[in-house]
PDB file of N, CA, C and O in Angstrom:
ATOM      1  N   MET A   1     -19.985  -2.439 -15.710  1.00  0.00           N
ATOM      2  CA  MET A   1     -21.145  -2.195 -16.462  1.00  0.00           C
ATOM      3  C   MET A   1     -22.226  -2.363 -15.534  1.00  0.00           C
ATOM      4  O   MET A   1     -22.185  -3.067 -14.525  1.00  0.00           O
ATOM      5  N   ALA A   2     -23.505  -1.458 -16.060  1.00  0.00           N
ATOM      6  CA  ALA A   2     -24.383  -1.481 -15.723  1.00  0.00           C
ATOM      7  C   ALA A   2     -24.664  -2.454 -15.990  1.00  0.00           C
ATOM      8  O   ALA A   2     -23.966  -2.796 -16.945  1.00  0.00           O
ATOM      9  N   SER A   3     -25.610  -3.519 -15.594  1.00  0.00           N
ATOM     10  CA  SER A   3     -26.914  -4.281 -15.800  1.00  0.00           C
ATOM     11  C   SER A   3     -28.603  -3.324 -15.834  1.00  0.00           C
ATOM     12  O   SER A   3     -29.228  -2.544 -15.114  1.00  0.00           O
ATOM     13  N   PRO A   4     -28.764  -4.107 -17.342  1.00  0.00           N
ATOM     14  CA  PRO A   4     -29.842  -3.991 -18.583  1.00  0.00           C
ATOM     15  C   PRO A   4     -31.276  -3.824 -17.349  1.00  0.00           C
ATOM     16  O   PRO A   4     -32.338  -3.205 -17.276  1.00  0.00           O
ATOM     17  N   THR A   5     -30.662  -4.583 -16.712  1.00  0.00           N
ATOM     18  CA  THR A   5     -31.827  -5.306 -15.897  1.00  0.00           C
ATOM     19  C   THR A   5     -32.105  -5.354 -14.072  1.00  0.00           C
ATOM     20  O   THR A   5     -31.778  -6.462 -13.647  1.00  0.00           O
ATOM     21  N   PRO A   6     -32.325  -4.953 -13.596  1.00  0.00           N
ATOM     22  CA  PRO A   6     -32.076  -4.751 -11.719  1.00  0.00           C
ATOM     23  C   PRO A   6     -32.261  -6.343 -11.227  1.00  0.00           C
ATOM     24  O   PRO A   6     -33.164  -7.180 -11.226  1.00  0.00           O
ATOM     25  N   LEU A   7     -30.934  -6.259 -10.832  1.00  0.00           N
ATOM     26  CA  LEU A   7     -30.522  -7.414 -10.196  1.00  0.00           C
ATOM     27  C   LEU A   7     -31.287  -7.685  -9.277  1.00  0.00           C
ATOM     28  O   LEU A   7     -31.823  -6.731  -8.713  1.00  0.00           O
ATOM     29  N   LEU A   8     -31.689  -9.473  -8.682  1.00  0.00           N
ATOM     30  CA  LEU A   8     -32.047 -10.018  -7.240  1.00  0.00           C
ATOM     31  C   LEU A   8     -31.305 -10.786  -6.993  1.00  0.00           C
ATOM     32  O   LEU A   8     -30.415 -11.314  -7.659  1.00  0.00           O
ATOM     33  N   GLY A   9     -31.865 -10.985  -5.286  1.00  0.00           N
ATOM     34  CA  GLY A   9     -31.349 -11.820  -5.279  1.00  0.00           C
ATOM     35  C   GLY A   9     -29.678 -12.342  -4.607  1.00  0.00           C
ATOM     36  O   GLY A   9     -29.535 -11.745  -3.540  1.00  0.00           O
ATOM     37  N   THR A  10     -28.577 -13.135  -4.871  1.00  0.00           N
ATOM     38  CA  THR A  10     -27.797 -13.328  -4.383  1.00  0.00           C
ATOM     39  C   THR A  10     -26.542 -12.719  -5.312  1.00  0.00           C
ATOM     40  O   THR A  10     -25.476 -12.532  -4.726  1.00  0.00           O
ATOM     41  N   ASP A  11     -26.657 -12.310  -7.159  1.00  0.00           N
ATOM     42  CA  ASP A  11     -26.888 -11.861  -7.695  1.00  0.00           C
ATOM     43  C   ASP A  11     -26.548 -10.083  -7.579  1.00  0.00           C
ATOM     44  O   ASP A  11     -25.544  -9.460  -7.926  1.00  0.00           O
ATOM     45  N   LEU A  12     -27.567  -9.707  -7.076  1.00  0.00           N
ATOM     46  CA  LEU A  12     -28.167  -8.618  -6.391  1.00  0.00           C
ATOM     47  C   LEU A  12     -26.932  -8.107  -5.173  1.00  0.00           C
ATOM     48  O   LEU A  12     -26.295  -7.057  -5.268  1.00  0.00           O
ATOM     49  N   ILE A  13     -26.762  -9.290  -3.851  1.00  0.00           N
ATOM     50  CA  ILE A  13     -25.694  -8.819  -2.860  1.00  0.00           C
ATOM     51  C   ILE A  13     -24.897  -9.171  -3.645  1.00  0.00           C
ATOM     52  O   ILE A  13     -25.080  -9.971  -2.727  1.00  0.00           O
ATOM     53  N   ASP A  14     -24.008  -9.509  -4.566  1.00  0.00           N
ATOM     54  CA  ASP A  14     -22.589  -9.569  -4.726  1.00  0.00           C
ATOM     55  C   ASP A  14     -22.141  -8.383  -5.544  1.00  0.00           C
ATOM     56  O   ASP A  14     -20.954  -8.090  -5.403  1.00  0.00           O
ATOM     57  N   CYS A  15     -23.215  -7.268  -6.791  1.00  0.00           N
ATOM     58  CA  CYS A  15     -22.811  -7.074  -7.369  1.00  0.00           C
ATOM     59  C   CYS A  15     -23.411  -5.135  -6.286  1.00  0.00           C
ATOM     60  O   CYS A  15     -23.302  -3.989  -6.720  1.00  0.00           O
ATOM     61  N   ALA A  16     -23.708  -5.380  -5.562  1.00  0.00           N
ATOM     62  CA  ALA A  16     -24.054  -4.537  -4.185  1.00  0.00           C
ATOM     63  C   ALA A  16     -22.908  -4.077  -3.081  1.00  0.00           C
ATOM     64  O   ALA A  16     -22.638  -2.896  -2.863  1.00  0.00           O
ATOM     65  N   LYS A  17     -22.451  -4.891  -2.601  1.00  0.00           N
ATOM     66  CA  LYS A  17     -20.624  -5.543  -2.187  1.00  0.00           C
ATOM     67  C   LYS A  17     -19.924  -5.186  -2.612  1.00  0.00           C
ATOM     68  O   LYS A  17     -19.275  -4.250  -2.144  1.00  0.00           O
ATOM     69  N   ALA A  18     -19.464  -6.250  -4.754  1.00  0.00           N
ATOM     70  CA  ALA A  18     -18.478  -5.448  -5.111  1.00  0.00           C
ATOM     71  C   ALA A  18     -18.281  -3.737  -4.754  1.00  0.00           C
ATOM     72  O   ALA A  18     -17.284  -3.110  -4.395  1.00  0.00           O
ATOM     73  N   ASN A  19     -20.089  -3.184  -5.101  1.00  0.00           N
ATOM     74  CA  ASN A  19     -19.480  -1.755  -5.063  1.00  0.00           C
ATOM     75  C   ASN A  19     -20.339  -0.630  -4.270  1.00  0.00           C
ATOM     76  O   ASN A  19     -21.053   0.362  -4.417  1.00  0.00           O
ATOM     77  N   ALA A  20     -19.715  -1.561  -3.267  1.00  0.00           N
ATOM     78  CA  ALA A  20     -20.546  -0.555  -2.301  1.00  0.00           C
ATOM     79  C   ALA A  20     -19.490   0.488  -1.442  1.00  0.00           C
ATOM     80  O   ALA A  20     -19.792   1.283  -0.551  1.00  0.00           O
ATOM     81  N   LYS A  21     -17.932   0.152  -2.122  1.00  0.00           N
ATOM     82  CA  LYS A  21     -16.936   0.923  -1.633  1.00  0.00           C
ATOM     83  C   LYS A  21     -17.096   2.717  -2.335  1.00  0.00           C
ATOM     84  O   LYS A  21     -16.804   3.688  -1.638  1.00  0.00           O
ATOM     85  N   GLN A  22     -17.578   2.845  -3.721  1.00  0.00           N
ATOM     86  CA  GLN A  22     -18.435   3.436  -5.027  1.00  0.00           C
ATOM     87  C   GLN A  22     -19.401   4.579  -4.304  1.00  0.00           C
ATOM     88  O   GLN A  22     -19.455   5.778  -4.576  1.00  0.00           O
ATOM     89  N   GLY A  23     -20.383   3.605  -2.978  1.00  0.00           N
ATOM     90  CA  GLY A  23     -21.807   4.539  -2.473  1.00  0.00           C
ATOM     91  C   GLY A  23     -22.621   4.201  -3.119  1.00  0.00           C
ATOM     92  O   GLY A  23     -22.656   3.784  -4.277  1.00  0.00           O
ATOM     93  N   ILE A  24     -23.731   4.461  -1.974  1.00  0.00           N
ATOM     94  CA  ILE A  24     -24.913   3.949  -2.891  1.00  0.00           C
ATOM     95  C   ILE A  24     -25.670   4.538  -3.714  1.00  0.00           C
ATOM     96  O   ILE A  24     -26.736   3.922  -3.741  1.00  0.00           O
ATOM     97  N   GLU A  25     -25.690   5.749  -4.674  1.00  0.00           N
ATOM     98  CA  GLU A  25     -26.094   6.235  -6.110  1.00  0.00           C
ATOM     99  C   GLU A  25     -25.222   5.028  -7.038  1.00  0.00           C
ATOM    100  O   GLU A  25     -26.112   4.209  -7.266  1.00  0.00           O
ATOM    101  N   THR A  26     -24.020   4.528  -7.650  1.00  0.00           N
ATOM    102  CA  THR A  26     -23.522   4.074  -7.572  1.00  0.00           C
ATOM    103  C   THR A  26     -23.718   2.915  -8.867  1.00  0.00           C
ATOM    104  O   THR A  26     -23.798   2.665 -10.070  1.00  0.00           O
ATOM    105  N   ALA A  27     -23.711   2.199  -6.575  1.00  0.00           N
ATOM    106  CA  ALA A  27     -24.081   0.857  -6.281  1.00  0.00           C
ATOM    107  C   ALA A  27     -25.573   0.453  -7.561  1.00  0.00           C
ATOM    108  O   ALA A  27     -25.708  -0.279  -8.541  1.00  0.00           O
ATOM    109  N   ALA A  28     -26.213   1.181  -6.991  1.00  0.00           N
ATOM    110  CA  ALA A  28     -27.536   1.837  -7.462  1.00  0.00           C
ATOM    111  C   ALA A  28     -28.170   0.880  -8.748  1.00  0.00           C
ATOM    112  O   ALA A  28     -28.965   0.064  -9.214  1.00  0.00           O
ATOM    113  N   HIS A  29     -26.642   2.109  -8.869  1.00  0.00           N
ATOM    114  CA  HIS A  29     -26.795   2.405 -11.346  1.00  0.00           C
ATOM    115  C   HIS A  29     -26.154   0.855 -11.311  1.00  0.00           C
ATOM    116  O   HIS A  29     -26.909   0.019 -11.807  1.00  0.00           O
ATOM    117  N   LEU A  30     -24.955   0.374 -10.831  1.00  0.00           N
ATOM    118  CA  LEU A  30     -24.340  -0.357 -11.396  1.00  0.00           C
ATOM    119  C   LEU A  30     -24.679  -1.752 -11.565  1.00  0.00           C
ATOM    120  O   LEU A  30     -24.238  -2.489 -12.447  1.00  0.00           O
ATOM    121  N   CYS A  31     -25.970  -2.237 -10.124  1.00  0.00           N
ATOM    122  CA  CYS A  31     -27.095  -3.023  -9.678  1.00  0.00           C
ATOM    123  C   CYS A  31     -27.851  -3.194 -11.038  1.00  0.00           C
ATOM    124  O   CYS A  31     -27.493  -4.146 -11.731  1.00  0.00           O
ATOM    125  N   GLY A  32     -29.011  -2.259 -11.576  1.00  0.00           N
ATOM    126  CA  GLY A  32     -30.130  -2.056 -12.647  1.00  0.00           C
ATOM    127  C   GLY A  32     -30.537  -1.207 -12.367  1.00  0.00           C
ATOM    128  O   GLY A  32     -30.520  -0.385 -13.283  1.00  0.00           O
ATOM    129  N   TYR A  33     -31.152  -0.715 -11.110  1.00  0.00           N
ATOM    130  CA  TYR A  33     -31.875   0.161 -10.425  1.00  0.00           C
ATOM    131  C   TYR A  33     -31.605   1.998 -10.967  1.00  0.00           C
ATOM    132  O   TYR A  33     -32.082   2.967 -10.376  1.00  0.00           O
ATOM    133  N   GLY A  34     -30.821   2.044 -12.081  1.00  0.00           N
ATOM    134  CA  GLY A  34     -30.726   3.705 -12.316  1.00  0.00           C
ATOM    135  C   GLY A  34     -30.517   4.265 -11.335  1.00  0.00           C
ATOM    136  O   GLY A  34     -29.552   3.857 -10.688  1.00  0.00           O
ATOM    137  N   LYS A  35     -31.527   5.754 -10.631  1.00  0.00           N
ATOM    138  CA  LYS A  35     -31.997   6.329  -9.680  1.00  0.00           C
ATOM    139  C   LYS A  35     -32.719   5.915  -8.977  1.00  0.00           C
ATOM    140  O   LYS A  35     -33.681   6.683  -8.947  1.00  0.00           O
ATOM    141  N   ASP A  36     -32.899   4.880  -8.161  1.00  0.00           N
ATOM    142  CA  ASP A  36     -34.398   4.637  -7.590  1.00  0.00           C
ATOM    143  C   ASP A  36     -33.863   3.602  -6.472  1.00  0.00           C
ATOM    144  O   ASP A  36     -33.992   2.381  -6.388  1.00  0.00           O
ATOM    145  N   ILE A  37     -33.045   4.785  -5.433  1.00  0.00           N
ATOM    146  CA  ILE A  37     -31.913   4.346  -4.617  1.00  0.00           C
ATOM    147  C   ILE A  37     -33.060   3.598  -3.652  1.00  0.00           C
ATOM    148  O   ILE A  37     -32.641   2.704  -2.916  1.00  0.00           O
ATOM    149  N   SER A  38     -34.398   3.901  -3.621  1.00  0.00           N
ATOM    150  CA  SER A  38     -35.241   3.507  -2.932  1.00  0.00           C
ATOM    151  C   SER A  38     -35.732   1.912  -2.481  1.00  0.00           C
ATOM    152  O   SER A  38     -36.040   1.399  -1.406  1.00  0.00           O
ATOM    153  N   ASN A  39     -35.607   1.285  -4.273  1.00  0.00           N
ATOM    154  CA  ASN A  39     -35.964   0.472  -4.703  1.00  0.00           C
ATOM    155  C   ASN A  39     -35.093  -0.138  -4.389  1.00  0.00           C
ATOM    156  O   ASN A  39     -35.212  -1.047  -3.567  1.00  0.00           O
ATOM    157  N   PHE A  40     -33.595   0.283  -5.131  1.00  0.00           N
ATOM    158  CA  PHE A  40     -32.753  -1.023  -5.070  1.00  0.00           C
ATOM    159  C   PHE A  40     -32.436  -0.971  -3.084  1.00  0.00           C
ATOM    160  O   PHE A  40     -31.783  -1.939  -2.693  1.00  0.00           O
ATOM    161  N   LYS A  41     -32.814  -0.052  -2.081  1.00  0.00           N
ATOM    162  CA  LYS A  41     -32.418  -0.028  -0.635  1.00  0.00           C
ATOM    163  C   LYS A  41     -32.865  -1.879  -0.681  1.00  0.00           C
ATOM    164  O   LYS A  41     -32.214  -2.922  -0.610  1.00  0.00           O
ATOM    165  N   GLN A  42     -34.153  -1.565  -0.819  1.00  0.00           N
ATOM    166  CA  GLN A  42     -35.648  -2.120  -0.361  1.00  0.00           C
ATOM    167  C   GLN A  42     -35.156  -3.871  -1.278  1.00  0.00           C
ATOM    168  O   GLN A  42     -35.506  -4.731  -0.469  1.00  0.00           O
ATOM    169  N   GLN A  43     -34.662  -4.446  -2.289  1.00  0.00           N
ATOM    170  CA  GLN A  43     -34.698  -4.897  -3.081  1.00  0.00           C
ATOM    171  C   GLN A  43     -32.875  -6.207  -2.411  1.00  0.00           C
ATOM    172  O   GLN A  43     -32.322  -7.302  -2.299  1.00  0.00           O
ATOM    173  N   LEU A  44     -32.895  -5.113  -2.279  1.00  0.00           N
ATOM    174  CA  LEU A  44     -31.478  -5.377  -1.264  1.00  0.00           C
ATOM    175  C   LEU A  44     -31.250  -6.158  -0.192  1.00  0.00           C
ATOM    176  O   LEU A  44     -30.591  -7.189  -0.060  1.00  0.00           O
ATOM    177  N   LYS A  45     -32.065  -5.341   0.755  1.00  0.00           N
ATOM    178  CA  LYS A  45     -32.358  -5.791   2.162  1.00  0.00           C
ATOM    179  C   LYS A  45     -33.281  -6.855   2.000  1.00  0.00           C
ATOM    180  O   LYS A  45     -33.271  -7.602   2.978  1.00  0.00           O
ATOM    181  N   GLN A  46     -34.210  -7.244   0.957  1.00  0.00           N
ATOM    182  CA  GLN A  46     -35.123  -8.644   1.480  1.00  0.00           C
ATOM    183  C   GLN A  46     -33.652  -9.610   0.937  1.00  0.00           C
ATOM    184  O   GLN A  46     -33.082 -10.426   1.661  1.00  0.00           O
ATOM    185  N   ALA A  47     -33.241  -9.268  -0.509  1.00  0.00           N
ATOM    186  CA  ALA A  47     -31.743 -10.060  -0.542  1.00  0.00           C
ATOM    187  C   ALA A  47     -31.338 -11.133   0.534  1.00  0.00           C
ATOM    188  O   ALA A  47     -31.686 -12.297   0.733  1.00  0.00           O
ATOM    189  N   CYS A  48     -30.477 -10.287   1.137  1.00  0.00           N
ATOM    190  CA  CYS A  48     -30.152 -10.425   2.912  1.00  0.00           C
ATOM    191  C   CYS A  48     -30.858 -11.186   3.417  1.00  0.00           C
ATOM    192  O   CYS A  48     -30.353 -12.253   3.765  1.00  0.00           O
ATOM    193  N   ASP A  49     -32.430 -10.935   3.685  1.00  0.00           N
ATOM    194  CA  ASP A  49     -32.205 -11.432   4.459  1.00  0.00           C
ATOM    195  C   ASP A  49     -32.986 -13.253   4.548  1.00  0.00           C
ATOM    196  O   ASP A  49     -33.240 -14.131   5.372  1.00  0.00           O
ATOM    197  N   ARG A  50     -33.126 -12.866   2.592  1.00  0.00           N
ATOM    198  CA  ARG A  50     -33.840 -14.500   2.827  1.00  0.00           C
ATOM    199  C   ARG A  50     -32.195 -15.164   3.025  1.00  0.00           C
ATOM    200  O   ARG A  50     -31.800 -15.956   3.880  1.00  0.00           O
ATOM    201  N   ILE A  51     -31.697 -14.738   2.282  1.00  0.00           N
ATOM    202  CA  ILE A  51     -29.963 -15.930   3.172  1.00  0.00           C
ATOM    203  C   ILE A  51     -29.369 -15.067   4.780  1.00  0.00           C
ATOM    204  O   ILE A  51     -28.305 -14.602   5.190  1.00  0.00           O
ATOM    205  N   GLY A  52     -30.516 -15.192   5.200  1.00  0.00           N
ATOM    206  CA  GLY A  52     -30.229 -14.969   6.405  1.00  0.00           C
ATOM    207  C   GLY A  52     -28.512 -13.746   7.099  1.00  0.00           C
ATOM    208  O   GLY A  52     -27.882 -13.865   8.150  1.00  0.00           O
ATOM    209  N   VAL A  53     -28.324 -12.756   5.975  1.00  0.00           N
ATOM    210  CA  VAL A  53     -28.646 -11.618   6.652  1.00  0.00           C
ATOM    211  C   VAL A  53     -28.050 -10.365   6.312  1.00  0.00           C
ATOM    212  O   VAL A  53     -27.600  -9.917   5.257  1.00  0.00           O
ATOM    213  N   LYS A  54     -28.188  -9.791   7.777  1.00  0.00           N
ATOM    214  CA  LYS A  54     -28.801  -8.362   8.059  1.00  0.00           C
ATOM    215  C   LYS A  54     -28.020  -7.943   8.090  1.00  0.00           C
ATOM    216  O   LYS A  54     -26.879  -8.349   8.313  1.00  0.00           O
ATOM    217  N   ILE A  55     -28.706  -6.321   7.716  1.00  0.00           N
ATOM    218  CA  ILE A  55     -27.551  -5.881   6.906  1.00  0.00           C
ATOM    219  C   ILE A  55     -28.507  -4.411   7.143  1.00  0.00           C
ATOM    220  O   ILE A  55     -29.632  -4.567   6.667  1.00  0.00           O
ATOM    221  N   HIS A  56     -28.215  -2.468   8.028  1.00  0.00           N
ATOM    222  CA  HIS A  56     -28.517  -1.848   8.165  1.00  0.00           C
ATOM    223  C   HIS A  56     -28.495  -0.791   7.165  1.00  0.00           C
ATOM    224  O   HIS A  56     -29.420   0.020   7.215  1.00  0.00           O
ATOM    225  N   GLU A  57     -27.446  -0.628   6.107  1.00  0.00           N
ATOM    226  CA  GLU A  57     -26.694   0.003   5.374  1.00  0.00           C
ATOM    227  C   GLU A  57     -26.133  -0.850   4.014  1.00  0.00           C
ATOM    228  O   GLU A  57     -26.479  -1.949   3.579  1.00  0.00           O
ATOM    229  N   LEU A  58     -25.153   0.091   3.542  1.00  0.00           N
ATOM    230  CA  LEU A  58     -25.220  -0.466   1.937  1.00  0.00           C
ATOM    231  C   LEU A  58     -24.036  -0.693   1.991  1.00  0.00           C
ATOM    232  O   LEU A  58     -23.574  -1.245   0.992  1.00  0.00           O
ATOM    233  N   SER A  59     -22.753  -0.276   3.509  1.00  0.00           N
ATOM    234  CA  SER A  59     -21.863  -0.147   4.135  1.00  0.00           C
ATOM    235  C   SER A  59     -21.347  -1.137   4.593  1.00  0.00           C
ATOM    236  O   SER A  59     -20.299  -1.733   4.347  1.00  0.00           O
ATOM    237  N   ASP A  60     -22.259  -1.299   5.374  1.00  0.00           N
ATOM    238  CA  ASP A  60     -22.526  -3.199   5.996  1.00  0.00           C
ATOM    239  C   ASP A  60     -21.852  -4.323   5.160  1.00  0.00           C
ATOM    240  O   ASP A  60     -21.079  -5.224   5.486  1.00  0.00           O
ATOM    241  N   LEU A  61     -22.610  -3.832   3.532  1.00  0.00           N
ATOM    242  CA  LEU A  61     -21.532  -5.284   3.365  1.00  0.00           C
ATOM    243  C   LEU A  61     -20.507  -5.128   3.118  1.00  0.00           C
ATOM    244  O   LEU A  61     -19.999  -6.198   2.783  1.00  0.00           O
ATOM    245  N   ILE A  62     -19.407  -3.818   3.066  1.00  0.00           N
ATOM    246  CA  ILE A  62     -17.794  -4.095   3.299  1.00  0.00           C
ATOM    247  C   ILE A  62     -17.390  -5.057   4.715  1.00  0.00           C
ATOM    248  O   ILE A  62     -17.785  -5.043   5.881  1.00  0.00           O
ATOM    249  N   THR A  63     -16.785  -5.559   4.249  1.00  0.00           N
ATOM    250  CA  THR A  63     -16.036  -6.318   5.337  1.00  0.00           C
ATOM    251  C   THR A  63     -14.584  -5.808   5.914  1.00  0.00           C
ATOM    252  O   THR A  63     -13.761  -5.053   5.397  1.00  0.00           O
ATOM    253  N   ASP A  64     -14.571  -6.572   7.311  1.00  0.00           N
ATOM    254  CA  ASP A  64     -13.020  -5.758   8.677  1.00  0.00           C
ATOM    255  C   ASP A  64     -11.932  -5.904   7.155  1.00  0.00           C
ATOM    256  O   ASP A  64     -11.329  -4.947   6.669  1.00  0.00           O
ATOM    257  N   GLN A  65     -11.887  -7.635   6.500  1.00  0.00           N
ATOM    258  CA  GLN A  65     -10.842  -7.587   6.034  1.00  0.00           C
ATOM    259  C   GLN A  65     -10.446  -6.521   4.745  1.00  0.00           C
ATOM    260  O   GLN A  65      -9.433  -5.827   4.831  1.00  0.00           O
ATOM    261  N   GLU A  66     -11.433  -6.453   3.423  1.00  0.00           N
ATOM    262  CA  GLU A  66     -11.758  -5.341   3.301  1.00  0.00           C
ATOM    263  C   GLU A  66     -10.805  -3.553   3.457  1.00  0.00           C
ATOM    264  O   GLU A  66      -9.924  -3.013   2.789  1.00  0.00           O
ATOM    265  N   LEU A  67     -11.354  -3.279   4.319  1.00  0.00           N
ATOM    266  CA  LEU A  67     -11.070  -2.657   5.182  1.00  0.00           C
ATOM    267  C   LEU A  67      -9.260  -2.843   5.692  1.00  0.00           C
ATOM    268  O   LEU A  67      -8.519  -1.969   5.242  1.00  0.00           O
ATOM    269  N   VAL A  68      -9.005  -3.267   6.040  1.00  0.00           N
ATOM    270  CA  VAL A  68      -7.377  -3.442   6.868  1.00  0.00           C
ATOM    271  C   VAL A  68      -6.681  -3.181   5.252  1.00  0.00           C
ATOM    272  O   VAL A  68      -5.784  -2.338   5.270  1.00  0.00           O
ATOM    273  N   LYS A  69      -7.017  -3.876   3.682  1.00  0.00           N
ATOM    274  CA  LYS A  69      -6.473  -4.374   3.447  1.00  0.00           C
ATOM    275  C   LYS A  69      -6.150  -2.794   2.874  1.00  0.00           C
ATOM    276  O   LYS A  69      -4.937  -2.588   2.841  1.00  0.00           O
ATOM    277  N   GLU A  70      -6.983  -1.628   2.414  1.00  0.00           N
ATOM    278  CA  GLU A  70      -7.209  -0.220   2.249  1.00  0.00           C
ATOM    279  C   GLU A  70      -6.835   0.497   2.985  1.00  0.00           C
ATOM    280  O   GLU A  70      -6.647   1.707   2.854  1.00  0.00           O
ATOM    281  N   ALA A  71      -6.650  -0.284   4.020  1.00  0.00           N
ATOM    282  CA  ALA A  71      -5.554   0.895   5.279  1.00  0.00           C
ATOM    283  C   ALA A  71      -3.983   0.938   4.746  1.00  0.00           C
ATOM    284  O   ALA A  71      -3.391   2.014   4.657  1.00  0.00           O
ATOM    285  N   GLY A  72      -3.346  -0.353   4.391  1.00  0.00           N
ATOM    286  CA  GLY A  72      -2.399  -0.355   4.018  1.00  0.00           C
ATOM    287  C   GLY A  72      -1.911  -1.813   5.629  1.00  0.00           C
ATOM    288  O   GLY A  72      -1.079  -1.875   6.535  1.00  0.00           O
ATOM    289  N   GLY A  73      -2.706  -2.413   5.265  1.00  0.00           N
ATOM    290  CA  GLY A  73      -2.167  -3.091   6.438  1.00  0.00           C
ATOM    291  C   GLY A  73      -1.845  -4.580   5.956  1.00  0.00           C
ATOM    292  O   GLY A  73      -2.214  -5.193   4.954  1.00  0.00           O
ATOM    293  N   ILE A  74      -1.388  -4.784   6.554  1.00  0.00           N
ATOM    294  CA  ILE A  74      -0.076  -7.424   5.833  1.00  0.00           C
ATOM    295  C   ILE A  74      -1.741  -7.852   6.448  1.00  0.00           C
ATOM    296  O   ILE A  74      -2.543  -7.623   7.354  1.00  0.00           O
ATOM    297  N   GLU A  75      -1.545  -8.559   5.313  1.00  0.00           N
ATOM    298  CA  GLU A  75      -1.915 -10.014   5.400  1.00  0.00           C
ATOM    299  C   GLU A  75      -1.009 -11.425   5.568  1.00  0.00           C
ATOM    300  O   GLU A  75      -0.203 -11.929   4.786  1.00  0.00           O
ATOM    301  N   ILE A  76      -1.373 -11.775   6.632  1.00  0.00           N
ATOM    302  CA  ILE A  76      -0.495 -12.787   6.819  1.00  0.00           C
ATOM    303  C   ILE A  76      -0.598 -14.273   6.949  1.00  0.00           C
ATOM    304  O   ILE A  76      -0.646 -14.801   8.060  1.00  0.00           O
ATOM    305  N   ALA A  77      -0.634 -14.986   5.792  1.00  0.00           N
ATOM    306  CA  ALA A  77      -0.565 -16.397   5.494  1.00  0.00           C
ATOM    307  C   ALA A  77       0.034 -16.931   4.925  1.00  0.00           C
ATOM    308  O   ALA A  77       0.604 -16.619   3.880  1.00  0.00           O
ATOM    309  N   PRO A  78       0.037 -18.277   5.746  1.00  0.00           N
ATOM    310  CA  PRO A  78       1.238 -19.336   4.152  1.00  0.00           C
ATOM    311  C   PRO A  78       1.423 -18.973   2.765  1.00  0.00           C
ATOM    312  O   PRO A  78       0.692 -18.338   2.006  1.00  0.00           O
ATOM    313  N   ASP A  79       2.489 -19.477   2.604  1.00  0.00           N
ATOM    314  CA  ASP A  79       3.320 -19.277   1.241  1.00  0.00           C
ATOM    315  C   ASP A  79       3.151 -20.409   0.571  1.00  0.00           C
ATOM    316  O   ASP A  79       3.912 -20.609  -0.376  1.00  0.00           O
ATOM    317  N   THR A  80       2.024 -21.509   0.926  1.00  0.00           N
ATOM    318  CA  THR A  80       0.917 -22.546  -0.065  1.00  0.00           C
ATOM    319  C   THR A  80       0.117 -23.210   0.926  1.00  0.00           C
ATOM    320  O   THR A  80       0.411 -23.344   2.114  1.00  0.00           O
ATOM    321  N   ALA A  81      -0.734 -23.542   0.445  1.00  0.00           N
ATOM    322  CA  ALA A  81      -1.687 -24.663   1.783  1.00  0.00           C
ATOM    323  C   ALA A  81      -0.781 -25.658   2.979  1.00  0.00           C
ATOM    324  O   ALA A  81      -0.882 -26.034   4.147  1.00  0.00           O
ATOM    325  N   SER A  82       0.445 -25.816   1.414  1.00  0.00           N
ATOM    326  CA  SER A  82       0.777 -27.190   3.079  1.00  0.00           C
ATOM    327  C   SER A  82       2.077 -26.904   3.826  1.00  0.00           C
ATOM    328  O   SER A  82       2.882 -27.559   4.488  1.00  0.00           O
ATOM    329  N   GLU A  83       1.933 -25.687   3.447  1.00  0.00           N
ATOM    330  CA  GLU A  83       3.151 -25.071   4.087  1.00  0.00           C
ATOM    331  C   GLU A  83       2.417 -23.911   5.053  1.00  0.00           C
ATOM    332  O   GLU A  83       1.801 -22.992   4.512  1.00  0.00           O
ATOM    333  N   LEU A  84       2.510 -23.998   6.409  1.00  0.00           N
ATOM    334  CA  LEU A  84       2.558 -23.199   7.653  1.00  0.00           C
ATOM    335  C   LEU A  84       3.585 -21.894   7.925  1.00  0.00           C
ATOM    336  O   LEU A  84       3.548 -21.293   8.998  1.00  0.00           O
TER     337      LEU A  84
END
C-alpha cells in the first residue's frame, strides 16, 4: 500500500529497499512520491547520506544476499542458535 505522504529518513530507506526490485517508479509511488521521481531520488540520497550509506542508484539498496536467494542459491546456517 502506498504511503499517503512522502516518507523521509529511515522510513524512506526501508520502503525504498523493500521495493527496489520492482523499479524506481513503483518504489517512488509506494514511498509516497507519486510520479515525482527526481524528488524521490533526492530525498533517498539525502536520507542515505545522513546514516552514512552511499548510493548511486536504487539498485544499490539490493543486497547480495537478496540476489543469491532470488537466483536460487542456497543458504547455509545452523539449525539453531546454539547448534553449529
